[in-house]
N, C-alpha and C positions, 0 to 999 in steps of 0.2 A: 508616521511612516509605516505603510502596511508591511506585514510579515509575509515573506514568500512561503507558500505552501511547501511542506517537506517533500511532497510528491513531485512538485515542479523542480525542486532542487535535485532530486534523484534523476529526473528526466534530462536535466541539463548535462549530466555526465554521459548519458547514453544517446542523446539526441544527435541526429545526423545519420546519413546513409552509411558512413564508414566506421564509426567508433565500435559498434558491436562486431563488425566483421574483423577489424583489427584485433579486438580482444579475443575473439574466437581463435584466430590464428596464433596469437601468443599463448593462449591456454593449451592449444593443441601441440605447439612446437617448443614451448619454453622460451629460452632466450633466442632472439633473432636480430640480425643486422638489418639496417634500413632497406638495403637492396633485396634482402630475402623477403621482407614483408611486402615490398612493392611487387616482386615476382609472384608472390602468393595471392595478390589482389591486383590482377593486371589492369582493371578498369580505373584504378585510382592514379591520379597524377602526383608527381613529387611534391608540389606545393601543398596539395590537400592532405597528403599523408603526413608531411611535416607538421602542418597545422593541427591535425587531429591528435598526433602523438604528443605535441606540446601541451594541448589541453588536457589530455589524459595524464601527462606527467604533472601538470599543475595541480590536479586533483588527487595526486598520490595513488593513482591507479596503475600507472606504468612507471618503471624506473629506467632512466637513461644512463648508461655507463659509457664514458668517453675514455678511450685509451690513447695516451700520448705516444704515438708512433707514426711512422711514415710508411705507407699512406695512413691517414687517420682511420681509426676503427671506433664505431659506435654501436652498442648493442642495447636492445630493449627487452624488458621482461616485466612480468606482472609483479607488483609489490605484494607484500604480505597483506596489506589492507585491500589491495585490488582483488585478492582471492575471495574476499567476501562477496564479490559480484557473481561468483560461479553459480550459486543456486538460482539467482535471478535470471542469468542468461540461459540456464538449463530450462527453467520454467517457460521463458519466452520461446525458446526453440521448440519445446514440446507443444506449446499452444499454436505456434506457427504450423507445425506439421498437421495438427488436428484441424486448423482453420483451412488449410489447403484441401484436406479431404472433405470437409464440410462444403466448401465452395464448389468442389467438383460434383458432389451429390446434388447440391442446390441448383447449380447452373450448367452442369455438364461441361465445365471449362476444361479443354484439353491440356492447357498449360499446367493446371493444377493436378491433372491425372499423373504426370510424371512424378510429382512429389508423393502421391498416394502409393504408387507402385514401388518406389524405392524404400528400403528400410529406413526407419528413423535414424537420424544422425544426432547422437547425444553430444552434448558439450563435453569435451575432454575434461577429466578430473585433474585438478592441480597436483 
């Protein structure tokens, strides 16, 4: 049975359009309710958000706290282990900013120019 490359294992956690965005929101805001995350990421639908959070929870990146009250209250936060992703996300964010500037210089893409003109957006520290 072939061994999965450790890099592939790491990518499984971050793969997908929404996981990095969800993590950035949680790093920036700390504990958030499901509806708060959904409002912070308006293009994601409920089913996809629930699925992505479930996968992040399974990998011990996100903690899900359920309060037994009416109406039900569920909060999400980054786990202690999940905080180890902070430098990885910061590095990806920095590279993305540089890549946008590079593509703008290379191709004169107007969509990338907006990213070049605005100040870099660091990943919030935990």
